[in-house]
C-alpha positions as a Python dict, from the first residue, in 0.01 Angstrom:
ca = {
    (1, 'X'): (0, 0, 0),
    (2, 'X'): (-71, 369, 48),
    (3, 'X'): (230, 587, 135),
    (4, 'X'): (273, 939, 263),
    (5, 'X'): (527, 1105, 37),
    (6, 'X'): (719, 1420, 122),
    (7, 'X'): (858, 1626, -169),
    (8, 'X'): (1120, 1898, -133),
    (9, 'X'): (1341, 2103, -364),
    (10, 'X'): (1682, 2217, -243),
    (11, 'X'): (1974, 2423, -368),
    (12, 'X'): (1946, 2659, -665),
    (13, 'X'): (1617, 2684, -850),
    (14, 'X'): (1603, 2556, -1208),
    (15, 'X'): (1335, 2541, -1478),
    (16, 'X'): (1163, 2202, -1470),
    (17, 'X'): (1108, 2164, -1096),
    (18, 'X'): (740, 2254, -1108),
    (19, 'X'): (655, 2011, -1392),
    (20, 'X'): (840, 1740, -1199),
    (21, 'X'): (640, 1809, -884),
    (22, 'X'): (313, 1825, -1078),
    (23, 'X'): (353, 1490, -1253),
    (24, 'X'): (471, 1321, -935),
    (25, 'X'): (173, 1451, -737),
    (26, 'X'): (-76, 1354, -1005),
    (27, 'X'): (50, 998, -1040),
    (28, 'X'): (100, 948, -667),
    (29, 'X'): (-248, 1076, -582),
    (30, 'X'): (-404, 863, -856),
    (31, 'X'): (-239, 559, -700),
    (32, 'X'): (-378, 638, -357),
    (33, 'X'): (-77, 804, -192),
    (34, 'X'): (-87, 1120, 17),
    (35, 'X'): (166, 1388, -87),
    (36, 'X'): (305, 1662, 136),
    (37, 'X'): (516, 1944, -2),
    (38, 'X'): (798, 2056, 226),
    (39, 'X'): (874, 2424, 186),
    (40, 'X'): (1227, 2563, 146),
    (41, 'X'): (1411, 2234, 98),
    (42, 'X'): (1569, 2068, 400),
    (43, 'X'): (1517, 2402, 575),
    (44, 'X'): (1146, 2329, 600),
    (45, 'X'): (1212, 2022, 812),
    (46, 'X'): (1480, 2199, 1015),
    (47, 'X'): (1256, 2498, 1094),
    (48, 'X'): (941, 2296, 1160),
    (49, 'X'): (819, 2263, 1517),
    (50, 'X'): (636, 1930, 1525),
    (51, 'X'): (448, 2037, 1839),
    (52, 'X'): (312, 2357, 1682),
    (53, 'X'): (33, 2324, 1425),
    (54, 'X'): (96, 2674, 1289),
    (55, 'X'): (463, 2593, 1231),
    (56, 'X'): (362, 2278, 1045),
    (57, 'X'): (127, 2483, 825),
    (58, 'X'): (405, 2734, 754),
    (59, 'X'): (660, 2469, 657),
    (60, 'X'): (444, 2218, 469),
    (61, 'X'): (164, 2207, 213),
    (62, 'X'): (-66, 1919, 123),
    (63, 'X'): (-34, 1864, -251),
    (64, 'X'): (-342, 1771, -452),
    (65, 'X'): (-440, 1776, -818),
    (66, 'X'): (-590, 2121, -772),
    (67, 'X'): (-284, 2264, -596),
    (68, 'X'): (-46, 2159, -874),
    (69, 'X'): (-281, 2207, -1170),
    (70, 'X'): (-107, 2516, -1312),
    (71, 'X'): (236, 2512, -1149),
    (72, 'X'): (412, 2376, -1458),
    (73, 'X'): (347, 2701, -1642),
    (74, 'X'): (627, 2881, -1461),
    (75, 'X'): (992, 2824, -1382),
    (76, 'X'): (1158, 2786, -1044),
    (77, 'X'): (990, 2594, -763),
    (78, 'X'): (662, 2692, -602),
    (79, 'X'): (772, 2501, -290),
    (80, 'X'): (1068, 2741, -268),
    (81, 'X'): (1419, 2632, -181),
    (82, 'X'): (1718, 2680, 48),
    (83, 'X'): (2072, 2553, 89),
    (84, 'X'): (2005, 2428, 442),
    (85, 'X'): (2183, 2119, 568),
    (86, 'X'): (2025, 1989, 892),
    (87, 'X'): (2333, 1776, 948),
    (88, 'X'): (2557, 2083, 960),
    (89, 'X'): (2406, 2390, 1124),
    (90, 'X'): (2613, 2661, 1294),
    (91, 'X'): (2581, 2595, 1665),
    (92, 'X'): (2460, 2950, 1733),
    (93, 'X'): (2196, 2926, 1456),
    (94, 'X'): (2010, 2614, 1568),
    (95, 'X'): (1636, 2698, 1549),
    (96, 'X'): (1459, 2740, 1882),
    (97, 'X'): (1215, 2463, 1789),
    (98, 'X'): (1497, 2205, 1800),
    (99, 'X'): (1524, 2031, 2137),
    (100, 'X'): (1870, 2019, 2294),
    (101, 'X'): (1840, 1641, 2312),
    (102, 'X'): (1802, 1632, 1932),
    (103, 'X'): (2134, 1807, 1865),
    (104, 'X'): (2488, 1674, 1841),
    (105, 'X'): (2755, 1947, 1858),
    (106, 'X'): (3097, 1922, 1699),
    (107, 'X'): (3350, 2206, 1664),
    (108, 'X'): (3100, 2488, 1624),
    (109, 'X'): (2856, 2290, 1413),
    (110, 'X'): (2536, 2111, 1510),
    (111, 'X'): (2382, 1796, 1365),
    (112, 'X'): (2003, 1831, 1391),
    (113, 'X'): (1916, 1508, 1211),
    (114, 'X'): (1734, 1368, 1514),
    (115, 'X'): (1500, 1670, 1497),
    (116, 'X'): (1434, 1606, 1127),
    (117, 'X'): (1344, 1245, 1202),
    (118, 'X'): (1106, 1359, 1475),
    (119, 'X'): (937, 1600, 1234),
    (120, 'X'): (898, 1332, 967),
    (121, 'X'): (745, 1098, 1224),
    (122, 'X'): (500, 1368, 1337),
    (123, 'X'): (399, 1441, 976),
    (124, 'X'): (359, 1071, 904),
    (125, 'X'): (596, 1094, 607),
    (126, 'X'): (734, 750, 529),
    (127, 'X'): (890, 830, 188),
    (128, 'X'): (1098, 1128, 83),
    (129, 'X'): (1146, 1256, -273),
    (130, 'X'): (1422, 1518, -256),
    (131, 'X'): (1490, 1701, -583),
    (132, 'X'): (1829, 1868, -592),
    (133, 'X'): (2197, 1874, -672),
    (134, 'X'): (2480, 1686, -508),
    (135, 'X'): (2456, 1886, -183),
    (136, 'X'): (2083, 1829, -138),
    (137, 'X'): (2119, 1467, -241),
    (138, 'X'): (2409, 1403, -5),
    (139, 'X'): (2169, 1467, 283),
    (140, 'X'): (1914, 1248, 108),
    (141, 'X'): (2171, 970, 140),
    (142, 'X'): (2197, 1053, 511),
    (143, 'X'): (1819, 1008, 539),
    (144, 'X'): (1849, 671, 369),
    (145, 'X'): (2112, 568, 624),
    (146, 'X'): (1864, 673, 894),
    (147, 'X'): (1619, 417, 751),
    (148, 'X'): (1393, 670, 580),
    (149, 'X'): (1266, 553, 241),
    (150, 'X'): (1423, 783, -20),
    (151, 'X'): (1377, 813, -397),
    (152, 'X'): (1577, 1112, -522),
    (153, 'X'): (1569, 1318, -842),
    (154, 'X'): (1875, 1506, -979),
    (155, 'X'): (1853, 1871, -1079),
    (156, 'X'): (2117, 2132, -1147),
    (157, 'X'): (2169, 2357, -1442),
    (158, 'X'): (2542, 2275, -1423),
    (159, 'X'): (2452, 1912, -1505),
    (160, 'X'): (2712, 1803, -1252),
    (161, 'X'): (2541, 1542, -1032),
    (162, 'X'): (2770, 1242, -1032),
    (163, 'X'): (2615, 927, -1174),
    (164, 'X'): (2367, 1068, -1425),
    (165, 'X'): (2406, 1200, -1779),
    (166, 'X'): (2134, 1459, -1726),
    (167, 'X'): (1997, 1683, -1452),
    (168, 'X'): (1673, 1880, -1467),
    (169, 'X'): (1744, 2240, -1570),
    (170, 'X'): (2046, 2186, -1793),
    (171, 'X'): (1874, 2216, -2131),
    (172, 'X'): (1694, 2538, -2043),
    (173, 'X'): (2013, 2686, -1896),
    (174, 'X'): (2191, 2609, -2222),
    (175, 'X'): (1908, 2755, -2428),
    (176, 'X'): (1911, 3075, -2223),
    (177, 'X'): (2291, 3102, -2242),
    (178, 'X'): (2311, 3050, -2617),
    (179, 'X'): (2029, 3300, -2675),
    (180, 'X'): (2194, 3568, -2459),
    (181, 'X'): (2538, 3517, -2612),
    (182, 'X'): (2385, 3544, -2959),
    (183, 'X'): (2204, 3864, -2863),
    (184, 'X'): (2517, 4014, -2707),
    (185, 'X'): (2693, 3988, -3042),
    (186, 'X'): (2481, 4286, -3150),
    (187, 'X'): (2654, 4524, -2911),
    (188, 'X'): (2994, 4353, -2907),
    (189, 'X'): (3012, 4365, -3287),
    (190, 'X'): (2871, 4716, -3317),
    (191, 'X'): (3148, 4850, -3093),
    (192, 'X'): (3422, 4617, -3227),
    (193, 'X'): (3496, 4490, -2879),
    (194, 'X'): (3589, 4166, -2706),
    (195, 'X'): (3302, 3999, -2523),
    (196, 'X'): (3358, 3809, -2199),
    (197, 'X'): (3058, 3608, -2081),
    (198, 'X'): (3071, 3443, -1738),
    (199, 'X'): (2845, 3147, -1670),
    (200, 'X'): (2760, 2946, -1358),
    (201, 'X'): (2967, 2631, -1307),
    (202, 'X'): (3162, 2552, -990),
    (203, 'X'): (3322, 2210, -1040),
    (204, 'X'): (3213, 2138, -1395),
    (205, 'X'): (3279, 2362, -1694),
    (206, 'X'): (3011, 2193, -1902),
    (207, 'X'): (2792, 2503, -1919),
    (208, 'X'): (3078, 2718, -2051),
    (209, 'X'): (3194, 2448, -2291),
    (210, 'X'): (2851, 2369, -2433),
    (211, 'X'): (2739, 2732, -2451),
    (212, 'X'): (3054, 2822, -2644),
    (213, 'X'): (3012, 2525, -2875),
    (214, 'X'): (2645, 2588, -2951),
    (215, 'X'): (2673, 2967, -2980),
    (216, 'X'): (2993, 2962, -3186),
    (217, 'X'): (3196, 3157, -2930),
    (218, 'X'): (3563, 3191, -3018),
    (219, 'X'): (3710, 3061, -2692),
    (220, 'X'): (3588, 2877, -2383),
    (221, 'X'): (3747, 2872, -2039),
    (222, 'X'): (3629, 2589, -1815),
    (223, 'X'): (3659, 2502, -1446),
    (224, 'X'): (3874, 2197, -1504),
    (225, 'X'): (4173, 2361, -1675),
    (226, 'X'): (4364, 2665, -1537),
    (227, 'X'): (4426, 2923, -1809),
    (228, 'X'): (4699, 3168, -1903),
    (229, 'X'): (4581, 3528, -1944),
    (230, 'X'): (4850, 3633, -2191),
    (231, 'X'): (4779, 3333, -2410),
    (232, 'X'): (4404, 3390, -2396),
    (233, 'X'): (4440, 3761, -2477),
    (234, 'X'): (4652, 3676, -2781),
    (235, 'X'): (4393, 3429, -2909),
    (236, 'X'): (4111, 3682, -2871),
    (237, 'X'): (4309, 3946, -3060),
    (238, 'X'): (4362, 3698, -3343),
    (239, 'X'): (3992, 3609, -3344),
    (240, 'X'): (3897, 3976, -3352),
    (241, 'X'): (4135, 4050, -3637),
    (242, 'X'): (3991, 3762, -3838),
    (243, 'X'): (3633, 3874, -3788),
    (244, 'X'): (3461, 4083, -4055),
    (245, 'X'): (3296, 4284, -3777),
    (246, 'X'): (3618, 4310, -3578),
    (247, 'X'): (3500, 4148, -3256),
    (248, 'X'): (3547, 3824, -3062),
    (249, 'X'): (3357, 3641, -2787),
    (250, 'X'): (3460, 3404, -2510),
    (251, 'X'): (3283, 3217, -2230),
    (252, 'X'): (3421, 3145, -1885),
    (253, 'X'): (3304, 2929, -1594),
    (254, 'X'): (3263, 3102, -1258),
    (255, 'X'): (3478, 2823, -1111),
    (256, 'X'): (3768, 2881, -1353),
    (257, 'X'): (4115, 2963, -1225),
    (258, 'X'): (4436, 3117, -1357),
    (259, 'X'): (4749, 2910, -1401),
    (260, 'X'): (4912, 2903, -1060),
    (261, 'X'): (4612, 3072, -901),
    (262, 'X'): (4306, 2971, -705),
    (263, 'X'): (3933, 2986, -764),
    (264, 'X'): (3789, 3327, -673),
    (265, 'X'): (3560, 3285, -373),
    (266, 'X'): (3407, 3528, -129),
    (267, 'X'): (3207, 3532, 193),
    (268, 'X'): (3166, 3262, 460),
    (269, 'X'): (3121, 2895, 379),
    (270, 'X'): (2765, 2765, 361),
    (271, 'X'): (2633, 2451, 531),
    (272, 'X'): (2789, 2235, 260),
    (273, 'X'): (3132, 2397, 283),
    (274, 'X'): (3099, 2620, -25),
    (275, 'X'): (3175, 2990, -53),
    (276, 'X'): (3018, 3212, -317),
    (277, 'X'): (3195, 3215, -651),
    (278, 'X'): (3219, 3512, -880),
    (279, 'X'): (3471, 3761, -1004),
    (280, 'X'): (3692, 3557, -1234),
    (281, 'X'): (3504, 3684, -1540),
    (282, 'X'): (3537, 4048, -1436),
    (283, 'X'): (3906, 4004, -1353),
    (284, 'X'): (3965, 3831, -1686),
    (285, 'X'): (3784, 4109, -1874),
    (286, 'X'): (3989, 4378, -1700),
    (287, 'X'): (4319, 4201, -1765),
    (288, 'X'): (4236, 4136, -2131),
    (289, 'X'): (4161, 4507, -2174),
    (290, 'X'): (4495, 4592, -2014),
    (291, 'X'): (4686, 4347, -2233),
    (292, 'X'): (4513, 4420, -2566),
    (293, 'X'): (4403, 4784, -2531),
    (294, 'X'): (4069, 4676, -2679),
    (295, 'X'): (3750, 4774, -2501),
    (296, 'X'): (3555, 4492, -2339),
    (297, 'X'): (3189, 4406, -2291),
    (298, 'X'): (3169, 4189, -1980),
    (299, 'X'): (2845, 4010, -1900),
    (300, 'X'): (2779, 3779, -1607),
    (301, 'X'): (2475, 3573, -1707),
    (302, 'X'): (2431, 3428, -1358),
    (303, 'X'): (2068, 3384, -1263),
    (304, 'X'): (1948, 3464, -1615),
    (305, 'X'): (2062, 3111, -1703),
    (306, 'X'): (1806, 2961, -1466),
    (307, 'X'): (1528, 3209, -1534),
    (308, 'X'): (1186, 3154, -1685),
    (309, 'X'): (980, 2851, -1778),
    (310, 'X'): (1148, 2523, -1882),
    (311, 'X'): (1199, 2423, -2242),
    (312, 'X'): (1042, 2109, -2387),
    (313, 'X'): (1337, 1883, -2307),
    (314, 'X'): (1342, 1984, -1941),
    (315, 'X'): (965, 1935, -1921),
    (316, 'X'): (998, 1587, -2068),
    (317, 'X'): (1288, 1472, -1852),
    (318, 'X'): (1138, 1624, -1536),
    (319, 'X'): (806, 1448, -1598),
    (320, 'X'): (970, 1115, -1677),
    (321, 'X'): (1193, 1136, -1370),
    (322, 'X'): (881, 1196, -1161),
    (323, 'X'): (700, 903, -1319),
    (324, 'X'): (998, 674, -1260),
    (325, 'X'): (1017, 789, -897),
    (326, 'X'): (653, 691, -841),
    (327, 'X'): (724, 352, -1000),
    (328, 'X'): (1009, 298, -754),
    (329, 'X'): (795, 404, -459),
    (330, 'X'): (524, 161, -569),
    (331, 'X'): (784, -116, -591),
    (332, 'X'): (905, -33, -237),
    (333, 'X'): (1252, 60, -363),
    (334, 'X'): (1455, 287, -135),
    (335, 'X'): (1785, 472, -146),
    (336, 'X'): (1755, 522, -520),
    (337, 'X'): (1838, 808, -756),
    (338, 'X'): (1656, 827, -1089),
    (339, 'X'): (1898, 891, -1376),
    (340, 'X'): (1953, 904, -1749),
    (341, 'X'): (2241, 688, -1869),
    (342, 'X'): (2332, 646, -2235),
    (343, 'X'): (1996, 794, -2329),
    (344, 'X'): (1792, 550, -2117),
    (345, 'X'): (1604, 610, -1794),
    (346, 'X'): (1730, 407, -1502),
    (347, 'X'): (1802, 428, -1129),
    (348, 'X'): (2112, 386, -913),
    (349, 'X'): (2205, 404, -546),
    (350, 'X'): (2168, 756, -408),
    (351, 'X'): (2504, 697, -240),
    (352, 'X'): (2662, 738, -585),
    (353, 'X'): (2637, 1117, -561),
    (354, 'X'): (2884, 1111, -272),
    (355, 'X'): (3140, 901, -457),
    (356, 'X'): (3277, 1146, -711),
    (357, 'X'): (3255, 1479, -891),
    (358, 'X'): (3124, 1503, -1244),
    (359, 'X'): (3355, 1699, -1472),
    (360, 'X'): (3410, 1768, -1839),
    (361, 'X'): (3581, 1488, -2034),
    (362, 'X'): (3868, 1722, -2113),
    (363, 'X'): (4074, 1479, -2321),
    (364, 'X'): (3784, 1413, -2557),
    (365, 'X'): (3592, 1740, -2573),
    (366, 'X'): (3831, 2025, -2496),
    (367, 'X'): (4128, 2167, -2684),
    (368, 'X'): (4346, 2264, -2389),
    (369, 'X'): (4608, 2435, -2606),
    (370, 'X'): (4365, 2664, -2786),
    (371, 'X'): (4089, 2700, -2523),
    (372, 'X'): (3820, 2571, -2754),
    (373, 'X'): (3544, 2309, -2749),
    (374, 'X'): (3626, 2002, -2954),
    (375, 'X'): (3336, 1788, -3066),
    (376, 'X'): (3481, 1606, -3364),
    (377, 'X'): (3452, 1256, -3215),
    (378, 'X'): (3089, 1196, -3123),
    (379, 'X'): (3031, 862, -3295),
    (380, 'X'): (2888, 623, -3041),
    (381, 'X'): (2851, 891, -2773),
    (382, 'X'): (2521, 933, -2583),
    (383, 'X'): (2295, 1230, -2653),
    (384, 'X'): (2458, 1448, -2389),
    (385, 'X'): (2802, 1314, -2484),
    (386, 'X'): (2914, 1188, -2143),
}
């Protein structure tokens, strides 16, 4: 039976989104389905006026073979993205296209889900394929509870969606991080300094841990374990003294915290209750300089980690996730999340993403006393270790 599929990408952009969209559109169209791209994630449905044809054109795009033919050649998402949550909109920021009868207010926030359902009905979309991290996918679960057919795909360069071993974007983010850390050694070593490299990673320190492991960084600070500045500074001095070029390098997650301290956040909370992270790397660099009297090179990789076209692994996983999603749609499965588990493609309930937080297996893969990755027990572990 022919379906009308709506695809959207939410949250941060990552390499691999465009290949995922392309393969999904090609297979779906070949099997007789119509595919509509929703612009700017859940924001496209929130901002769409179902009674205004121009608004519909601005917020959606019919996806055909010709439209997606070349999109896989670049990174990011050509559908664009946002961190909108239609279930939690500031009451004074509800779009004018949303009818008052489609809003439920609660303590300064508005739930505009009824409006989203009205838009989907107007567009004739009977199946949603949201591609995103745990925030985007938590609202996908809400759509499933509202009886909308949902087949979701996990993406985040932090690789922290609960329930899957792998998220689209992780491999490329690691490749970028390792490459930049390796290149930074040129300047850090030339000036005999200590290098502090901050990487994205709110709840999970996997990016910091893996980047340090694969690039041979001396120390790694992760989100899961608070760290002691004096202890860290001493380690880095030892590492520098033992280096022929008289330098040392460390990585740190943006979500890391000091012993007895809190995560450094700034600005107002977004629709999912998060504030912007950032600053722990700079603070750490400044305090290490003060404690060691050694000059520092501090580099926040940030968006460079998610820049550019995807690597081969992200292309492969993104395409296979898309293919599996079309299989599930054809089988009339709903409320599912495509995943990789123990190196095998599978699918689980999309509700799983709301049931936990994926974090580093600290006991197995992290030396808490010495702030170092520890990968000496990988026998029997899956490709991505956990």
